[in-house]
N, CA, C, O and the ligand as a Tripos MOL2 file, in Angstrom:
@<TRIPOS>MOLECULE
protein
  313   311    79     0     0
PROTEIN
NO_CHARGES

@<TRIPOS>ATOM
      1 N          13.7640   -7.7560  -18.9630 N.3       1 MET1
      2 CA         13.5050   -6.8670  -17.8260 C.3       1 MET1
      3 C          12.0080   -6.5610  -17.7620 C.2       1 MET1
      4 O          11.4320   -6.1210  -18.7580 O.2       1 MET1
      5 N          11.3670   -6.7840  -16.6080 N.am      2 PRO2
      6 CA          9.9410   -6.4500  -16.5190 C.3       2 PRO2
      7 C           9.7460   -4.9460  -16.5880 C.2       2 PRO2
      8 O          10.6120   -4.1700  -16.1820 O.2       2 PRO2
      9 N           8.6040   -4.5540  -17.1030 N.am      3 THR3
     10 CA          8.3090   -3.1280  -17.2050 C.3       3 THR3
     11 C           8.2080   -2.5190  -15.8150 C.2       3 THR3
     12 O           7.5200   -3.0490  -14.9430 O.2       3 THR3
     13 N           8.8910   -1.4140  -15.6160 N.am      4 LYS4
     14 CA          8.8950   -0.7230  -14.3230 C.3       4 LYS4
     15 C           7.5050   -0.1660  -13.9980 C.2       4 LYS4
     16 O           6.9060    0.5440  -14.8060 O.2       4 LYS4
     17 N           7.0070   -0.4940  -12.8200 N.am      5 ALA5
     18 CA          5.7210    0.0590  -12.3630 C.3       5 ALA5
     19 C           5.9920    1.3130  -11.5450 C.2       5 ALA5
     20 O           6.7070    1.2600  -10.5440 O.2       5 ALA5
     21 N           5.4280    2.4380  -11.9620 N.am      6 ILE6
     22 CA          5.7420    3.6980  -11.2740 C.3       6 ILE6
     23 C           4.5810    4.2300  -10.4450 C.2       6 ILE6
     24 O           4.7010    5.2980   -9.8440 O.2       6 ILE6
     25 N           3.4670    3.5180  -10.3960 N.am      7 LEU7
     26 CA          2.3180    4.0160   -9.6300 C.3       7 LEU7
     27 C           2.0310    3.1290   -8.4220 C.2       7 LEU7
     28 O           0.8790    2.9840   -8.0120 O.2       7 LEU7
     29 N           3.0610    2.5480   -7.8640 N.am      8 ARG8
     30 CA          2.8510    1.5780   -6.7880 C.3       8 ARG8
     31 C           2.4640    2.2150   -5.4610 C.2       8 ARG8
     32 O           2.0170    1.5190   -4.5480 O.2       8 ARG8
     33 N           2.6260    3.5110   -5.3440 N.am      9 HIS9
     34 CA          2.2460    4.1800   -4.0960 C.3       9 HIS9
     35 C           0.7990    4.6630   -4.1450 C.2       9 HIS9
     36 O           0.3490    5.3880   -3.2570 O.2       9 HIS9
     37 N           0.0810    4.2620   -5.1770 N.am     10 ILE10
     38 CA         -1.3190    4.6790   -5.3190 C.3      10 ILE10
     39 C          -2.1880    3.4410   -5.4600 C.2      10 ILE10
     40 O          -1.8810    2.5430   -6.2430 O.2      10 ILE10
     41 N          -3.2810    3.3980   -4.6930 N.am     11 ARG11
     42 CA         -4.1870    2.2590   -4.8140 C.3      11 ARG11
     43 C          -5.6030    2.6900   -4.4280 C.2      11 ARG11
     44 O          -5.8280    3.7940   -3.9300 O.2      11 ARG11
     45 N          -6.5450    1.7850   -4.6750 N.am     12 VAL12
     46 CA         -7.9390    2.0320   -4.3200 C.3      12 VAL12
     47 C          -8.3210    1.0370   -3.2290 C.2      12 VAL12
     48 O          -7.9850   -0.1450   -3.3090 O.2      12 VAL12
     49 N          -9.0220    1.5220   -2.2160 N.am     13 GLU13
     50 CA         -9.4790    0.6420   -1.1370 C.3      13 GLU13
     51 C         -10.9610    0.8880   -0.8610 C.2      13 GLU13
     52 O         -11.4850    1.9770   -1.0970 O.2      13 GLU13
     53 N         -11.6140   -0.1460   -0.3600 N.am     14 THR14
     54 CA        -12.9890   -0.0360    0.1290 C.3      14 THR14
     55 C         -13.0140   -0.6480    1.5240 C.2      14 THR14
     56 O         -13.0520   -1.8700    1.6650 O.2      14 THR14
     57 N         -12.9930    0.2020    2.5660 N.am     15 PRO15
     58 CA        -12.9090   -0.3450    3.9190 C.3      15 PRO15
     59 C         -14.1800   -1.1060    4.3200 C.2      15 PRO15
     60 O         -15.2850   -0.8070    3.8670 O.2      15 PRO15
     61 N         -13.9760   -2.0820    5.1700 N.am     16 ARG16
     62 CA        -15.1230   -2.8590    5.6630 C.3      16 ARG16
     63 C         -15.5450   -2.4360    7.0620 C.2      16 ARG16
     64 O         -16.5790   -2.8730    7.5670 O.2      16 ARG16
     65 N         -14.7360   -1.5830    7.6850 N.am     17 THR17
     66 CA        -15.0760   -1.1330    9.0380 C.3      17 THR17
     67 C         -15.2720    0.3840    9.0540 C.2      17 THR17
     68 O         -14.8000    1.0860    8.1600 O.2      17 THR17
     69 N         -15.9650    0.8790   10.0660 N.am     18 ASN18
     70 CA        -16.2340    2.3090   10.1800 C.3      18 ASN18
     71 C         -15.1770    3.0560   10.9840 C.2      18 ASN18
     72 O         -15.4460    4.1450   11.4910 O.2      18 ASN18
     73 N         -13.9840    2.4900   11.1070 N.am     19 HIS19
     74 CA        -12.8480    3.1960   11.6900 C.3      19 HIS19
     75 C         -12.7630    4.5930   11.0600 C.2      19 HIS19
     76 O         -12.9790    4.7220    9.8550 O.2      19 HIS19
     77 N         -12.4550    5.6450   11.8390 N.am     20 GLU20
     78 CA        -12.4740    7.0100   11.3120 C.3      20 GLU20
     79 C         -11.2360    7.3170   10.4830 C.2      20 GLU20
     80 O         -10.1470    7.5240   11.0170 O.2      20 GLU20
     81 N         -11.4220    7.3420    9.1820 N.am     21 ARG21
     82 CA        -10.3380    7.6950    8.2630 C.3      21 ARG21
     83 C         -10.6770    9.0540    7.6740 C.2      21 ARG21
     84 O         -11.6180    9.1530    6.8860 O.2      21 ARG21
     85 N          -9.9430   10.1090    8.0260 N.am     22 PRO22
     86 CA        -10.2890   11.4220    7.4750 C.3      22 PRO22
     87 C          -9.9890   11.4920    5.9770 C.2      22 PRO22
     88 O          -9.0200   10.9040    5.4970 O.2      22 PRO22
     89 N         -10.8300   12.2140    5.2550 N.am     23 CYS23
     90 CA        -10.5310   12.5240    3.8550 C.3      23 CYS23
     91 C          -9.5070   13.6480    3.8510 C.2      23 CYS23
     92 O          -9.7550   14.7060    4.4300 O.2      23 CYS23
     93 N          -8.3610   13.4420    3.2110 N.am     24 ALA24
     94 CA         -7.2780   14.4310    3.2480 C.3      24 ALA24
     95 C          -7.6560   15.7280    2.5390 C.2      24 ALA24
     96 O          -7.0940   16.7830    2.8360 O.2      24 ALA24
     97 N          -8.5980   15.6580    1.6110 N.am     25 ALA25
     98 CA         -9.0000   16.8580    0.8760 C.3      25 ALA25
     99 C         -10.0330   17.6630    1.6430 C.2      25 ALA25
    100 O         -10.2160   18.8530    1.3840 O.2      25 ALA25
    101 N         -10.7030   17.0240    2.5810 N.am     26 HIS26
    102 CA        -11.7900   17.6860    3.3120 C.3      26 HIS26
    103 C         -11.6160   17.4130    4.8050 C.2      26 HIS26
    104 O         -12.3970   16.6800    5.4110 O.2      26 HIS26
    105 N         -10.5840   18.0140    5.3800 N.am     27 ARG27
    106 CA        -10.2800   17.7830    6.7990 C.3      27 ARG27
    107 C         -10.9730   18.7940    7.6940 C.2      27 ARG27
    108 O         -11.3020   18.5010    8.8430 O.2      27 ARG27
    109 N         -11.1950   20.0020    7.1510 N.am     28 LYS28
    110 CA        -11.7090   21.0850    7.9920 C.3      28 LYS28
    111 C         -12.9010   21.7400    7.3340 C.2      28 LYS28
    112 O         -13.1310   21.5910    6.1340 O.2      28 LYS28
    113 N         -13.6530   22.4670    8.1350 N.am     29 GLY29
    114 CA        -14.7710   23.2310    7.6040 C.3      29 GLY29
    115 C         -16.0050   22.3860    7.3820 C.2      29 GLY29
    116 O         -16.0870   21.2360    7.8140 O.2      29 GLY29
    117 N         -16.9600   22.9840    6.6980 N.am     30 LYS30
    118 CA        -18.2560   22.3170    6.5930 C.3      30 LYS30
    119 C         -18.2180   21.1080    5.6760 C.2      30 LYS30
    120 O         -19.1290   20.2810    5.7100 O.2      30 LYS30
    121 N         -17.1730   20.9890    4.8490 N.am     31 HIS31
    122 CA        -17.0930   19.8240    3.9740 C.3      31 HIS31
    123 C         -16.2880   18.6780    4.5850 C.2      31 HIS31
    124 O         -16.1050   17.6360    3.9570 O.2      31 HIS31
    125 N         -15.8050   18.8800    5.8300 N.am     32 ALA32
    126 CA        -14.9930   17.8380    6.4690 C.3      32 ALA32
    127 C         -15.8110   16.5580    6.6160 C.2      32 ALA32
    128 O         -16.9890   16.5890    6.9720 O.2      32 ALA32
    129 N         -15.1590   15.4370    6.3360 N.am     33 HIS33
    130 CA        -15.8650   14.1610    6.4750 C.3      33 HIS33
    131 C         -14.8630   13.0240    6.6230 C.2      33 HIS33
    132 O         -13.6700   13.1760    6.3570 O.2      33 HIS33
    133 N         -15.3750   11.9030    7.0480 N.am     34 TYR34
    134 CA        -14.5760   10.6910    7.1600 C.3      34 TYR34
    135 C         -14.9040    9.7530    6.0220 C.2      34 TYR34
    136 O         -15.9860    9.8140    5.4380 O.2      34 TYR34
    137 N         -13.9620    8.8900    5.7130 N.am     35 ILE35
    138 CA        -14.1890    7.8020    4.7700 C.3      35 ILE35
    139 C         -14.5820    6.5890    5.6080 C.2      35 ILE35
    140 O         -13.8180    6.1290    6.4560 O.2      35 ILE35
    141 N         -15.7660    6.0890    5.3590 N.am     36 LEU36
    142 CA        -16.3390    5.0510    6.2150 C.3      36 LEU36
    143 C         -16.4710    3.7310    5.4630 C.2      36 LEU36
    144 O         -16.0710    3.6190    4.3050 O.2      36 LEU36
    145 N         -17.0280    2.7520    6.1270 N.am     37 ALA37
    146 CA        -17.1700    1.4220    5.5250 C.3      37 ALA37
    147 C         -17.9060    1.5170    4.1910 C.2      37 ALA37
    148 O         -18.9370    2.1820    4.0870 O.2      37 ALA37
    149 N         -17.3760    0.8550    3.1860 N.am     38 GLY38
    150 CA        -18.0200    0.8100    1.8800 C.3      38 GLY38
    151 C         -17.6700    1.9740    0.9670 C.2      38 GLY38
    152 O         -18.0540    1.9770   -0.2030 O.2      38 GLY38
    153 N         -16.9310    2.9860    1.4950 N.am     39 ASP39
    154 CA        -16.5640    4.1430    0.6650 C.3      39 ASP39
    155 C         -15.3010    3.8150   -0.1400 C.2      39 ASP39
    156 O         -14.1880    3.8710    0.3850 O.2      39 ASP39
    157 N         -15.4850    3.4810   -1.3910 N.am     40 THR40
    158 CA        -14.3290    3.2290   -2.2460 C.3      40 THR40
    159 C         -13.5880    4.5440   -2.4450 C.2      40 THR40
    160 O         -14.1920    5.5470   -2.8250 O.2      40 THR40
    161 N         -12.2800    4.5450   -2.1880 N.am     41 HIS41
    162 CA        -11.5270    5.7990   -2.1940 C.3      41 HIS41
    163 C         -10.0970    5.5840   -2.6640 C.2      41 HIS41
    164 O          -9.6240    4.4530   -2.7710 O.2      41 HIS41
    165 N          -9.4160    6.6950   -2.9420 N.am     42 LEU42
    166 CA         -8.0370    6.6580   -3.4320 C.3      42 LEU42
    167 C          -7.0730    6.7710   -2.2520 C.2      42 LEU42
    168 O          -7.2380    7.6350   -1.3910 O.2      42 LEU42
    169 N          -6.0680    5.8970   -2.2180 N.am     43 VAL43
    170 CA         -5.0430    5.9350   -1.1810 C.3      43 VAL43
    171 C          -3.7160    6.2940   -1.8380 C.2      43 VAL43
    172 O          -3.2830    5.6290   -2.7790 O.2      43 VAL43
    173 N          -3.0740    7.3460   -1.3390 N.am     44 VAL44
    174 CA         -1.7470    7.7250   -1.8070 C.3      44 VAL44
    175 C          -0.7980    7.5420   -0.6250 C.2      44 VAL44
    176 O          -1.0110    8.1320    0.4340 O.2      44 VAL44
    177 N           0.2420    6.7330   -0.7960 N.am     45 VAL45
    178 CA          1.1850    6.4840    0.2940 C.3      45 VAL45
    179 C           2.3440    7.4650    0.1680 C.2      45 VAL45
    180 O           3.0370    7.5030   -0.8480 O.2      45 VAL45
    181 N           2.5410    8.2590    1.2190 N.am     46 GLU46
    182 CA          3.6680    9.1860    1.2630 C.3      46 GLU46
    183 C           4.3910    8.9820    2.5770 C.2      46 GLU46
    184 O           3.7830    9.0510    3.6450 O.2      46 GLU46
    185 N           5.6950    8.7290    2.5010 N.am     47 ASN47
    186 CA          6.5030    8.4840    3.6970 C.3      47 ASN47
    187 C           5.8580    7.4200    4.5900 C.2      47 ASN47
    188 O           5.7680    7.5880    5.8060 O.2      47 ASN47
    189 N           5.4170    6.3380    3.9780 N.am     48 ASP48
    190 CA          4.7940    5.2030    4.6810 C.3      48 ASP48
    191 C           3.4690    5.5540    5.3520 C.2      48 ASP48
    192 O           2.9530    4.7670    6.1470 O.2      48 ASP48
    193 N           2.9160    6.7190    5.0440 N.am     49 LYS49
    194 CA          1.6030    7.0840    5.5830 C.3      49 LYS49
    195 C           0.5530    7.0020    4.4860 C.2      49 LYS49
    196 O           0.7740    7.4760    3.3710 O.2      49 LYS49
    197 N          -0.5850    6.4040    4.7980 N.am     50 ALA50
    198 CA         -1.6790    6.3210    3.8300 C.3      50 ALA50
    199 C          -2.5130    7.5880    3.9000 C.2      50 ALA50
    200 O          -3.1020    7.8980    4.9360 O.2      50 ALA50
    201 N          -2.5590    8.3230    2.7900 N.am     51 ILE51
    202 CA         -3.3560    9.5440    2.7010 C.3      51 ILE51
    203 C          -4.5590    9.2180    1.8290 C.2      51 ILE51
    204 O          -4.4180    8.7570    0.6960 O.2      51 ILE51
    205 N          -5.7620    9.4670    2.3850 N.am     52 ARG52
    206 CA         -6.9930    8.9770    1.7460 C.3      52 ARG52
    207 C          -7.8200   10.1160    1.1750 C.2      52 ARG52
    208 O          -7.9720   11.1670    1.7970 O.2      52 ARG52
    209 N          -8.3530    9.8900   -0.0230 N.am     53 TYR53
    210 CA         -9.1570   10.8990   -0.7120 C.3      53 TYR53
    211 C         -10.4660   10.2870   -1.1740 C.2      53 TYR53
    212 O         -10.4950    9.1880   -1.7290 O.2      53 TYR53
    213 N         -11.5650   11.0250   -0.9340 N.am     54 CYS54
    214 CA        -12.8780   10.5700   -1.3680 C.3      54 CYS54
    215 C         -12.9900   10.6390   -2.8970 C.2      54 CYS54
    216 O         -12.0770   11.1110   -3.5730 O.2      54 CYS54
    217 N         -14.1040   10.1690   -3.4210 N.am     55 GLN55
    218 CA        -14.2730   10.0550   -4.8700 C.3      55 GLN55
    219 C         -14.1250   11.3960   -5.5920 C.2      55 GLN55
    220 O         -13.4610   11.4660   -6.6270 O.2      55 GLN55
    221 N         -14.7390   12.4660   -5.0570 N.am     56 SER56
    222 CA        -14.6750   13.7380   -5.7860 C.3      56 SER56
    223 C         -13.2540   14.2900   -5.7770 C.2      56 SER56
    224 O         -12.7940   14.8340   -6.7800 O.2      56 SER56
    225 N         -12.5580   14.1530   -4.6500 N.am     57 ALA57
    226 CA        -11.1710   14.6040   -4.5930 C.3      57 ALA57
    227 C         -10.3000   13.7270   -5.4870 C.2      57 ALA57
    228 O          -9.3930   14.2250   -6.1540 O.2      57 ALA57
    229 N         -10.5720   12.4190   -5.5030 N.am     58 ALA58
    230 CA         -9.7950   11.4920   -6.3250 C.3      58 ALA58
    231 C          -9.9450   11.8330   -7.8020 C.2      58 ALA58
    232 O          -8.9870   11.7230   -8.5660 O.2      58 ALA58
    233 N         -11.1430   12.2480   -8.2070 N.am     59 ALA59
    234 CA        -11.3530   12.5920   -9.6170 C.3      59 ALA59
    235 C         -10.4480   13.7510  -10.0120 C.2      59 ALA59
    236 O          -9.8470   13.7320  -11.0860 O.2      59 ALA59
    237 N         -10.3470   14.7670   -9.1440 N.am     60 GLU60
    238 CA         -9.4700   15.9020   -9.4530 C.3      60 GLU60
    239 C          -8.0080   15.4810   -9.4890 C.2      60 GLU60
    240 O          -7.2510   15.9040  -10.3620 O.2      60 GLU60
    241 N          -7.6180   14.6390   -8.5250 N.am     61 ILE61
    242 CA         -6.2230   14.1960   -8.4490 C.3      61 ILE61
    243 C          -5.8550   13.3950   -9.6850 C.2      61 ILE61
    244 O          -4.7880   13.5930  -10.2650 O.2      61 ILE61
    245 N          -6.7420   12.4840  -10.0910 N.am     62 LEU62
    246 CA         -6.4300   11.6400  -11.2470 C.3      62 LEU62
    247 C          -6.4720   12.4450  -12.5450 C.2      62 LEU62
    248 O          -5.7070   12.1660  -13.4680 O.2      62 LEU62
    249 N          -7.3580   13.4430  -12.6250 N.am     63 ASP63
    250 CA         -7.3600   14.3160  -13.8050 C.3      63 ASP63
    251 C          -6.0220   15.0440  -13.9220 C.2      63 ASP63
    252 O          -5.4500   15.1370  -15.0080 O.2      63 ASP63
    253 N          -5.5290   15.5590  -12.7900 N.am     64 ALA64
    254 CA         -4.2450   16.2700  -12.8120 C.3      64 ALA64
    255 C          -3.1190   15.3050  -13.1830 C.2      64 ALA64
    256 O          -2.2170   15.6600  -13.9410 O.2      64 ALA64
    257 N          -3.1770   14.0810  -12.6450 N.am     65 ALA65
    258 CA         -2.1490   13.0870  -12.9490 C.3      65 ALA65
    259 C          -2.1900   12.7060  -14.4290 C.2      65 ALA65
    260 O          -1.1550   12.5180  -15.0670 O.2      65 ALA65
    261 N          -3.4180   12.5960  -14.9610 N.am     66 GLN66
    262 CA         -3.5360   12.2740  -16.3820 C.3      66 GLN66
    263 C          -2.8800   13.3630  -17.2280 C.2      66 GLN66
    264 O          -2.2150   13.0740  -18.2230 O.2      66 GLN66
    265 N          -3.0750   14.6130  -16.8210 N.am     67 GLY67
    266 CA         -2.4300   15.7150  -17.5180 C.3      67 GLY67
    267 C          -0.9090   15.6040  -17.4460 C.2      67 GLY67
    268 O          -0.2100   15.8550  -18.4280 O.2      67 GLY67
    269 N          -0.4070   15.2270  -16.2720 N.am     68 ASP68
    270 CA          1.0430   15.0450  -16.1120 C.3      68 ASP68
    271 C           1.5580   13.9340  -17.0230 C.2      68 ASP68
    272 O           2.6000   14.0750  -17.6630 O.2      68 ASP68
    273 N           0.8110   12.8200  -17.0740 N.am     69 LEU69
    274 CA          1.2240   11.7000  -17.9230 C.3      69 LEU69
    275 C           1.2060   12.1000  -19.3960 C.2      69 LEU69
    276 O           2.1100   11.7670  -20.1620 O.2      69 LEU69
    277 N           0.1530   12.8240  -19.7670 N.am     70 ASP70
    278 CA          0.0550   13.2680  -21.1650 C.3      70 ASP70
    279 C           1.2450   14.1610  -21.5310 C.2      70 ASP70
    280 O           1.8070   14.0580  -22.6210 O.2      70 ASP70
    281 N           1.6130   15.0410  -20.5890 N.am     71 ARG71
    282 CA          2.7440   15.9410  -20.8460 C.3      71 ARG71
    283 C           4.0500   15.1630  -20.9790 C.2      71 ARG71
    284 O           4.8790   15.4710  -21.8360 O.2      71 ARG71
    285 N           4.2290   14.1580  -20.1320 N.am     72 LEU72
    286 CA          5.4570   13.3530  -20.2190 C.3      72 LEU72
    287 C           5.5330   12.6480  -21.5740 C.2      72 LEU72
    288 O           6.5920   12.6160  -22.2010 O.2      72 LEU72
    289 N           4.4110   12.0850  -22.0230 N.am     73 ARG73
    290 CA          4.4020   11.4150  -23.3210 C.3      73 ARG73
    291 C           4.7310   12.4020  -24.4270 C.2      73 ARG73
    292 O           5.4790   12.1020  -25.3580 O.2      73 ARG73
    293 N           4.1470   13.5920  -24.2970 N.am     74 GLN74
    294 CA          4.3780   14.6150  -25.3180 C.3      74 GLN74
    295 C           5.8570   14.9990  -25.3620 C.2      74 GLN74
    296 O           6.4380   15.1530  -26.4360 O.2      74 GLN74
    297 N           6.4630   15.1520  -24.1680 N.am     75 GLN75
    298 CA          7.8750   15.5330  -24.1010 C.3      75 GLN75
    299 C           8.7660   14.4410  -24.6740 C.2      75 GLN75
    300 O           9.8090   14.7190  -25.2650 O.2      75 GLN75
    301 N           8.3320   13.1710  -24.4880 N.am     76 LEU76
    302 CA          9.1190   12.0520  -24.9980 C.3      76 LEU76
    303 C           8.8260   11.7550  -26.4610 C.2      76 LEU76
    304 O           9.5720   11.0300  -27.1200 O.2      76 LEU76
    305 N           7.7450   12.3160  -26.9560 N.am     77 GLY77
    306 CA          7.3510   12.0590  -28.3400 C.3      77 GLY77
    307 C           6.8520   10.6410  -28.5520 C.2      77 GLY77
    308 O           7.1440   10.0250  -29.5770 O.2      77 GLY77
    309 N           6.0910   10.1110  -27.5780 N.am     78 ILE78
    310 CA          5.5990    8.7330  -27.7190 C.3      78 ILE78
    311 C           4.0810    8.6870  -27.5750 C.2      78 ILE78
    312 O           3.4840    7.6140  -27.6640 O.2      78 ILE78
    313 ZN        -13.4620   14.2310    0.6970 Zn       79 ZN79
@<TRIPOS>BOND
     1     1     2 1
     2     2     3 1
     3     3     4 2
     4     3     5 am
     5     5     6 1
     6     6     7 1
     7     7     8 2
     8     7     9 am
     9     9    10 1
    10    10    11 1
    11    11    12 2
    12    11    13 am
    13    13    14 1
    14    14    15 1
    15    15    16 2
    16    15    17 am
    17    17    18 1
    18    18    19 1
    19    19    20 2
    20    19    21 am
    21    21    22 1
    22    22    23 1
    23    23    24 2
    24    23    25 am
    25    25    26 1
    26    26    27 1
    27    27    28 2
    28    27    29 am
    29    29    30 1
    30    30    31 1
    31    31    32 2
    32    31    33 am
    33    33    34 1
    34    34    35 1
    35    35    36 2
    36    35    37 am
    37    37    38 1
    38    38    39 1
    39    39    40 2
    40    39    41 am
    41    41    42 1
    42    42    43 1
    43    43    44 2
    44    43    45 am
    45    45    46 1
    46    46    47 1
    47    47    48 2
    48    47    49 am
    49    49    50 1
    50    50    51 1
    51    51    52 2
    52    51    53 am
    53    53    54 1
    54    54    55 1
    55    55    56 2
    56    55    57 am
    57    57    58 1
    58    58    59 1
    59    59    60 2
    60    59    61 am
    61    61    62 1
    62    62    63 1
    63    63    64 2
    64    63    65 am
    65    65    66 1
    66    66    67 1
    67    67    68 2
    68    67    69 am
    69    69    70 1
    70    70    71 1
    71    71    72 2
    72    71    73 am
    73    73    74 1
    74    74    75 1
    75    75    76 2
    76    75    77 am
    77    77    78 1
    78    78    79 1
    79    79    80 2
    80    79    81 am
    81    81    82 1
    82    82    83 1
    83    83    84 2
    84    83    85 am
    85    85    86 1
    86    86    87 1
    87    87    88 2
    88    87    89 am
    89    89    90 1
    90    90    91 1
    91    91    92 2
    92    91    93 am
    93    93    94 1
    94    94    95 1
    95    95    96 2
    96    95    97 am
    97    97    98 1
    98    98    99 1
    99    99   100 2
   100    99   101 am
   101   101   102 1
   102   102   103 1
   103   103   104 2
   104   103   105 am
   105   105   106 1
   106   106   107 1
   107   107   108 2
   108   107   109 am
   109   109   110 1
   110   110   111 1
   111   111   112 2
   112   111   113 am
   113   113   114 1
   114   114   115 1
   115   115   116 2
   116   115   117 am
   117   117   118 1
   118   118   119 1
   119   119   120 2
   120   119   121 am
   121   121   122 1
   122   122   123 1
   123   123   124 2
   124   123   125 am
   125   125   126 1
   126   126   127 1
   127   127   128 2
   128   127   129 am
   129   129   130 1
   130   130   131 1
   131   131   132 2
   132   131   133 am
   133   133   134 1
   134   134   135 1
   135   135   136 2
   136   135   137 am
   137   137   138 1
   138   138   139 1
   139   139   140 2
   140   139   141 am
   141   141   142 1
   142   142   143 1
   143   143   144 2
   144   143   145 am
   145   145   146 1
   146   146   147 1
   147   147   148 2
   148   147   149 am
   149   149   150 1
   150   150   151 1
   151   151   152 2
   152   151   153 am
   153   153   154 1
   154   154   155 1
   155   155   156 2
   156   155   157 am
   157   157   158 1
   158   158   159 1
   159   159   160 2
   160   159   161 am
   161   161   162 1
   162   162   163 1
   163   163   164 2
   164   163   165 am
   165   165   166 1
   166   166   167 1
   167   167   168 2
   168   167   169 am
   169   169   170 1
   170   170   171 1
   171   171   172 2
   172   171   173 am
   173   173   174 1
   174   174   175 1
   175   175   176 2
   176   175   177 am
   177   177   178 1
   178   178   179 1
   179   179   180 2
   180   179   181 am
   181   181   182 1
   182   182   183 1
   183   183   184 2
   184   183   185 am
   185   185   186 1
   186   186   187 1
   187   187   188 2
   188   187   189 am
   189   189   190 1
   190   190   191 1
   191   191   192 2
   192   191   193 am
   193   193   194 1
   194   194   195 1
   195   195   196 2
   196   195   197 am
   197   197   198 1
   198   198   199 1
   199   199   200 2
   200   199   201 am
   201   201   202 1
   202   202   203 1
   203   203   204 2
   204   203   205 am
   205   205   206 1
   206   206   207 1
   207   207   208 2
   208   207   209 am
   209   209   210 1
   210   210   211 1
   211   211   212 2
   212   211   213 am
   213   213   214 1
   214   214   215 1
   215   215   216 2
   216   215   217 am
   217   217   218 1
   218   218   219 1
   219   219   220 2
   220   219   221 am
   221   221   222 1
   222   222   223 1
   223   223   224 2
   224   223   225 am
   225   225   226 1
   226   226   227 1
   227   227   228 2
   228   227   229 am
   229   229   230 1
   230   230   231 1
   231   231   232 2
   232   231   233 am
   233   233   234 1
   234   234   235 1
   235   235   236 2
   236   235   237 am
   237   237   238 1
   238   238   239 1
   239   239   240 2
   240   239   241 am
   241   241   242 1
   242   242   243 1
   243   243   244 2
   244   243   245 am
   245   245   246 1
   246   246   247 1
   247   247   248 2
   248   247   249 am
   249   249   250 1
   250   250   251 1
   251   251   252 2
   252   251   253 am
   253   253   254 1
   254   254   255 1
   255   255   256 2
   256   255   257 am
   257   257   258 1
   258   258   259 1
   259   259   260 2
   260   259   261 am
   261   261   262 1
   262   262   263 1
   263   263   264 2
   264   263   265 am
   265   265   266 1
   266   266   267 1
   267   267   268 2
   268   267   269 am
   269   269   270 1
   270   270   271 1
   271   271   272 2
   272   271   273 am
   273   273   274 1
   274   274   275 1
   275   275   276 2
   276   275   277 am
   277   277   278 1
   278   278   279 1
   279   279   280 2
   280   279   281 am
   281   281   282 1
   282   282   283 1
   283   283   284 2
   284   283   285 am
   285   285   286 1
   286   286   287 1
   287   287   288 2
   288   287   289 am
   289   289   290 1
   290   290   291 1
   291   291   292 2
   292   291   293 am
   293   293   294 1
   294   294   295 1
   295   295   296 2
   296   295   297 am
   297   297   298 1
   298   298   299 1
   299   299   300 2
   300   299   301 am
   301   301   302 1
   302   302   303 1
   303   303   304 2
   304   303   305 am
   305   305   306 1
   306   306   307 1
   307   307   308 2
   308   307   309 am
   309   309   310 1
   310   310   311 1
   311   311   312 2
@<TRIPOS>SUBSTRUCTURE
     1 MET1         2 RESIDUE 1 A MET
     2 PRO2         6 RESIDUE 1 A PRO
     3 THR3        10 RESIDUE 1 A THR
     4 LYS4        14 RESIDUE 1 A LYS
     5 ALA5        18 RESIDUE 1 A ALA
     6 ILE6        22 RESIDUE 1 A ILE
     7 LEU7        26 RESIDUE 1 A LEU
     8 ARG8        30 RESIDUE 1 A ARG
     9 HIS9        34 RESIDUE 1 A HIS
    10 ILE10       38 RESIDUE 1 A ILE
    11 ARG11       42 RESIDUE 1 A ARG
    12 VAL12       46 RESIDUE 1 A VAL
    13 GLU13       50 RESIDUE 1 A GLU
    14 THR14       54 RESIDUE 1 A THR
    15 PRO15       58 RESIDUE 1 A PRO
    16 ARG16       62 RESIDUE 1 A ARG
    17 THR17       66 RESIDUE 1 A THR
    18 ASN18       70 RESIDUE 1 A ASN
    19 HIS19       74 RESIDUE 1 A HIS
    20 GLU20       78 RESIDUE 1 A GLU
    21 ARG21       82 RESIDUE 1 A ARG
    22 PRO22       86 RESIDUE 1 A PRO
    23 CYS23       90 RESIDUE 1 A CYS
    24 ALA24       94 RESIDUE 1 A ALA
    25 ALA25       98 RESIDUE 1 A ALA
    26 HIS26      102 RESIDUE 1 A HIS
    27 ARG27      106 RESIDUE 1 A ARG
    28 LYS28      110 RESIDUE 1 A LYS
    29 GLY29      114 RESIDUE 1 A GLY
    30 LYS30      118 RESIDUE 1 A LYS
    31 HIS31      122 RESIDUE 1 A HIS
    32 ALA32      126 RESIDUE 1 A ALA
    33 HIS33      130 RESIDUE 1 A HIS
    34 TYR34      134 RESIDUE 1 A TYR
    35 ILE35      138 RESIDUE 1 A ILE
    36 LEU36      142 RESIDUE 1 A LEU
    37 ALA37      146 RESIDUE 1 A ALA
    38 GLY38      150 RESIDUE 1 A GLY
    39 ASP39      154 RESIDUE 1 A ASP
    40 THR40      158 RESIDUE 1 A THR
    41 HIS41      162 RESIDUE 1 A HIS
    42 LEU42      166 RESIDUE 1 A LEU
    43 VAL43      170 RESIDUE 1 A VAL
    44 VAL44      174 RESIDUE 1 A VAL
    45 VAL45      178 RESIDUE 1 A VAL
    46 GLU46      182 RESIDUE 1 A GLU
    47 ASN47      186 RESIDUE 1 A ASN
    48 ASP48      190 RESIDUE 1 A ASP
    49 LYS49      194 RESIDUE 1 A LYS
    50 ALA50      198 RESIDUE 1 A ALA
    51 ILE51      202 RESIDUE 1 A ILE
    52 ARG52      206 RESIDUE 1 A ARG
    53 TYR53      210 RESIDUE 1 A TYR
    54 CYS54      214 RESIDUE 1 A CYS
    55 GLN55      218 RESIDUE 1 A GLN
    56 SER56      222 RESIDUE 1 A SER
    57 ALA57      226 RESIDUE 1 A ALA
    58 ALA58      230 RESIDUE 1 A ALA
    59 ALA59      234 RESIDUE 1 A ALA
    60 GLU60      238 RESIDUE 1 A GLU
    61 ILE61      242 RESIDUE 1 A ILE
    62 LEU62      246 RESIDUE 1 A LEU
    63 ASP63      250 RESIDUE 1 A ASP
    64 ALA64      254 RESIDUE 1 A ALA
    65 ALA65      258 RESIDUE 1 A ALA
    66 GLN66      262 RESIDUE 1 A GLN
    67 GLY67      266 RESIDUE 1 A GLY
    68 ASP68      270 RESIDUE 1 A ASP
    69 LEU69      274 RESIDUE 1 A LEU
    70 ASP70      278 RESIDUE 1 A ASP
    71 ARG71      282 RESIDUE 1 A ARG
    72 LEU72      286 RESIDUE 1 A LEU
    73 ARG73      290 RESIDUE 1 A ARG
    74 GLN74      294 RESIDUE 1 A GLN
    75 GLN75      298 RESIDUE 1 A GLN
    76 LEU76      302 RESIDUE 1 A LEU
    77 GLY77      306 RESIDUE 1 A GLY
    78 ILE78      310 RESIDUE 1 A ILE
    79 ZN79       313 GROUP 0 **** ****
């Protein structure tokens, strides 16, 4: 049996076009911005929708996820 992949709804993209992709973490206010061509960013797919996060938001998200993974390992004792 192949090892189950559980992070398939998460990926990294670097767009080649300047199509307006809002950063989900910074949609409003003075920090609002778009993810533009060349901006390597984190994509999280929820309900078939791509939700995009810039590098600084991605760092926080992945730090939190790492904590979740660490906790799961701890609970499993592995
Ligand atoms: Zn952002």
